[in-house]
C-alpha positions, 0 to 999 in steps of 0.5 A: 561415399560423399552423401553417407558422411554428410547424412553421419555429419547432420544425425542429431540424437533426440533429447532425454529425460522429457518429464512433465508434472504439474506446475504446483500452487495454481488453478490447474490447468498447466503442465510444464514440460521440461528436458535435456538441451541437446548442444548440436551446431545443425539443431535449429530447435524443439516440436513439442507433441503432446497425447493424451491417454487412450489416444493414438493421435499426437497434437502438435502443442509449440514449436521451440527454439533451440536453447528452450528445454523447459514449455509450459502447456496452459491448456490443458484440462484438468484430471485429464492426463497426458504425456509428452514427447520433443522431436529434436529438429535440424535442417535436414533430419529429427529426432525423437525422445522417448514419452513422457510419464502420464500426468495431468494438472489439478487445481489446488486449494492454497497456494503453498508459497503464501504461507508466510503471508498467512503465519506473518498477517496471523501473528499480525492481528493476533498483535493489534486483538491485544492491543485493542483489548489492553488499549480499553482495559488501559486509556494511557498507554504511552506514545511519544509525546508529540510537541505539536498536539500537545500544543493544541489546548493551549493554541485554542484556549489562546484563541479564547482568551483573545476572542478570535476565531480558529481556522482550520485548513484540510488541505487541498487534495480530496476524500482519496487522499489518507492525509485527508482523511486523517485531517478530518479525524483531526478536524472532529477533536478540534471541534469538540474544544472549539465547541467546550471554549465556545471558540469560533470555527471557521473550515474553508474546504476545496472539494466539495466532497469533503465540505460535504465530509467535513461538515458532517465532523462539525456538527457531529463534533458539536453534537458529541459537546453538548454544544449542538445549538453551536454549529451553524452550517457557515462553520464550513464553507466551500471556497475553489476547487482552483488551487491557487485561487483557493490560496488566496480565499483562505490568505483574505480570511486571515487577513480580515479576521485575524484568527489567534490558531491556524491548522494547517493539517492536510495535503498541501502543495506549493500553497503552503508557503504561501497560506502559512507566510500569510497567517505568520504575518498575522501573528496567528499560532500556527500548528501544520501537518502533511505528509506531503514530503516537498512540503514540509520545509516549508511549514517547519519555517513559517508555523510554531509547530508542525506534524512529519509523517506518520505523526500525523497519522497518529494525531487524532488517536493522539488527541481522544485518547480513543481505545481503538485508535490508542491500541491501533498505533500502537499494534502498528508500531509493534508490528513494524518492530518485528518486522526490522528484526525479521528481517535483520535475523534472517540477512544475517542468515543469510549471509552467514550460513547461506541460506535462501532464507529472504525468497519468501520475505 
């Protein structure tokens, strides 16, 4: 009688509502199995079994803990049908569920969860195409006035009048840095103007790869300006890749050559104030630009004009008025405005109507 009482006390019910379905939006090979969790203190866990259609054999896939009610079968073969069974396991007994319906895993051609990203890409691409076409028809697209870039011709004109050189330092980083690429774009425009004005140009470089690219940029700029004869190899030269040794070398150039205009544009670190202070002491007009936030205060203090953040990236378009670059700048501005507008609208909708509209933004 006592044994029968103990047996009844540890009886557990089998899991119910066992369901198996293919995981959507994947490459296939995965089936998720779910069941109703059993609330029984004697329960240890669940054993997950799988059977292939037209087979009498049940394979054990896994044993999961008592708090689980979900299992992902990632060993399923695409287009082969399986059904699943869950066994609730206690210390001295177990309960077998009814098998699920047959299902199979299938690969999908398109992940529907990425549809918002696709729509966003299409919309932003159309914005870029529109502004590229508009910039080709009208080169006078409005871009907010950037004081440092407006002063480029004035600074170069001052160097020409004084008969002194123009110093251009493209930072200390490598070609993998976006700031360096933006700086070399600006260098090309500055070199065109120095070629037109006949102003000597000095470009010390701290990286061998940047040296090679900078030399070709300056050479191409002189050719474009119709002064290929004015270009010589010593305009761009490699100094050293050591941070403070490079800073000392640039300070020495400033002290000896006393250039009338200094461009400090690119990626800088602790040497920024050392170089900028020396340039200020020589009386040169200094135009600086970097996306290194920690160095901006030093440039703002020691230089006449400073390009802050994205002004550095927009500089080459601002100076050259190249249609493709202008269209890109305008398209970026409108794309950012559209993104901010959508975030605000969907945030209001989500907060006002409790809609899950932000889950895919």
